[in-house]
N, C-alpha and C positions, 0 to 999 in steps of 0.2 A: 881294974877299977876306972882307969882312964878311959877305957872303951865304953863302959856303961855311962860314964858322966858325958861323954860326947853324944851318945844316943839320947839321953835326956835333954841335952841342949838342942838337939835337932828337932825334938818333938815340940818344944815350947812354941814355936811360931805356928805350928798346926793346931796346937791347942788354943792359942790365942785367936786364930782365925775362926775356929769353930765357936768359941765363946762369943766372939763379936757377932758372927752370923745368928747365933741363938739369940743374942741381945737384940739384933735388929728385927728379927722375926717376931720376937716378944713385943717390942715397941710398935712394929707395924700392926700386930694384932690388937694391942690396946688402942692404937689410933683408929683402926677400922671399926671397933665397937663403940668409939666415942669417949673412951676415958681420958685420953690425952690428944692433943693435936700436934702432929709433927709434919707440916707440909713438905719440909725439905726431904723427909724420909719417904713419904709417898710418892713425891716427884721423882726421887732417885730410883725407887723401885719400878715405878711406872716406866721410866726411861729405859731400864733393863728389860722389864718384861713386855713392853709394848711391841717390839719386833716379833717376839715369839708368839704373842696373842694374834698379831696380824697374820703371820704365817699360818698359824693353826686355823684361824677363821677362813683365810683364803682356801687352804686345803680342803676344809670342810665344805665350803661352798662350791668348790670345783667338783668334789665328789658327789654331792647332792645334785649339782647341775647335770653331771654326766648321767647319773641315774635317772633323773627325770627325762633327760633327752632319750636315753635308751627306752624308757617306758613309753615316751611319746611316739617314737619312731615305731616300736612294736605295734602300738595301738593304731597308728597311721597305716602300717602295712596290713593289718587285719581289716581295717575299713576299706583300703584299696582292693584287697583280694575279694571282699564281700561285694563291693561295687562292680568290680570286674566280672564276677560270676553273675550278678544281676544283669549287667549289661549284656553278656552273652546269652542269657536266658531270653532277655527281651528281644535281641536281634534274631534269635532262633525262632521265637514266636511270631515275629513280624514276618520272617520269611515263610513260615508255615502258612500264616494268614494270607500273605500274598499269593502263594502257590494254591491255596484253597479257593481264593477269588478267581484266579485264572481258570482253574478246573470247573468252577461253578459256571463261568462264562461259556466254556466249551460245551458243558453239558446242556446249558440253556439253548445254545445253537442247535445241538442235536434234537432237543425236544421240540424246537420250532419246525424242524424238518418233518418230524412224525405228526405234527399237527396239520401240516399241509395235505397229508394223505392219511387220515386217521383210520381208514379201513385196512391199510396195509399192516402187516406184523413185522416188527423191527427187533433185532437183537443188538444190544449194546455190547461192545467189545473194546478191550484196551490193548494197545500195541505192546508186545513183550520182547520183540527182537526184530531186527532189520539187517540189511546189507551193510557192509562197512562203509560204503560210499556216503556222501552227504545226502543223496536223494533216496526217498522211500520208493524204489522201484518195485521191490517185492518186500513184504514184511509179514510177520506172524502175529496173530492175535490170540488172545486167551479163551476163546469160544470155538467148539468143535462140534462133530457129529452128535454127541450127547446133548448139546444145547440147541439142536435144530438146524445147524449150519450145513449147507449142501454145496457141492461144487458148482461154480458159475453163479452163485447168489450175488447180486449187485452189492457193492460196498460204497457207503456215502460218508461225508463229514458234514459238519454244519454248513460248509460253503458250497458243496456240490458233490459231483460224482467222482469217486476215488478210483474205482476199478471193479474187479470181481474176485470171487474166491477161486483160487487155482487148484488147491487140494486141501483135504481135511484129515485130521486124526480124530480120536475120540473127544479130546478136550482142546485141540487147537486148530487153526486154519491158516493157510498161506494165502496172502492176497496179492495179485498182480495188479499194478496200477496203470492208469491210462498212458503214462509217460513211457512205459516199457515198450520197446520196439516190437514185441510180440502182441501188443494189445491193438485192438480196433473196435470201433463202435460207430453205429450209424447215426449221423448228426444231422440236425435241422437248424438252418438259419432262422431264427425266430421272426425277423422282420420280413424277410423276402419269401419265406417258406421253401427255400431251395434245400435240396438234400445232397448229402455227400458222405464220405467215409473219413472219420477222424481215427488217426493211428498215432501211436507214440513214436517218437524219433530219437529218444535218448539212447545212446550206444550205436545210433545209426550215424547221425551227424554230430560232429564235434563242435557243437555250438549250443546256444541256449533255446533252440527251437524245439521245445518239449512235445508239442502236439501239432501235427499238421492235419489239414483237411483237403482231401482230393476228390476227384470225380464229380466236381460240381457241374451243373448244367452249362451249356454254351451260352454266353450272353448274360449270365447272372450279374446283377449290379450289387456287389457288396461294398461295404464301408467299414473302415476301422471302427472298432467299438460295437459292431453287431454282436449280439448274443447268440451263442450256439447251444442247443439243448439236444437231448437224445430224441430220435424220431420214433423209436420202438420198432424198427423195421428189421432188426437183427435178431429178434427172438430171445435175447438175454436181458437187455436193459429196457425197462418200461419207458414210455414217452414222457418227456417233460423234465427229465433230470438235467441240471445245469452242467454243462461241459466247460465253457469258457467264453472268451470274447475274441473277435477278430483283432489281431495285432498288425498284421501286414499281409499284402496280397502280391504274389509273384506275377506281375503284369507282363513281364518281358518273356514269358515261356513261348516257345514255338508252336505249341499246340494245346488244346483244352486239356488233354491227357497229362501234360507235363505241368500244367498250371496248378498251383496249390496255395492254400491259405495257412498262415501261421496263427495259432491260437495262443492266447494267454490263458493258462488253466485257472479255473475258478478256485481250485484247492491249492493250499500251500504244501507241496510235496516234500518239504524239508522239515516240517514241524508237526507231523501227525502223532497224536497220542491216544485219542479215542475215536471210534468209528461206529457207524450203524451198519449192520448187515441186514438187507432186505430179504426177509424169509420167504422163499417161493414155494417151499415144501417139495421140491423136486426129488429130494433124496428120500422121502418118507414112503 
């Protein structure tokens, strides 16, 4: 009996606290709806609940802010990816346009050559292979016997004489250029009308003297800058094709046979892409 009595006495404070809490909640409810005014109770409850409300509000705002940041970052990443893709496409298009403009300029130069001699028949060809060196000493084009190309056909660029066809297959041809040491062409100094033989010196001299002109007449008075063209006397190249210009003259040679002239080629032999093949019809 004593044990039960002790238990009942232990429950009394708990029951009192619960009753008091229920009373306070009821009074707060009545105060909230306006039946009674208990400022002290509202202040007390606000004092207790305010930190909790602040903590909950802060947590909510932080959660919402983090979600908004993640959404914003995801949206920005999508926009950046789209802008990057657009920029890459524009850059690619710009490069293509620039390449097309350069190709158009080269083709216009080739067209100008054909207009100088409209009675001649020309075959336009693209370079598809060349030697590993930086120079176009020999190279392969995408036109051959089936297109009317024959061995020894002269080859031109928009700037002047490139060389001649060395060999052909059905659909390709190998071109040997003027700077090759195996090449030679009969040249004419346009101003003085002096004749000589122009030959390639690449792989012969370890220097930048790509074309030399020998066997000039004794006493001829050349000057740097003089233009040299084909004379037509070698039976391969027609007269009047531009070879280059006089860059220097070896005046200290012991004899006329040893004297030679160094020419600056009219053609850029490092950057050939398209050429004209002068169709002679020899192989038909």
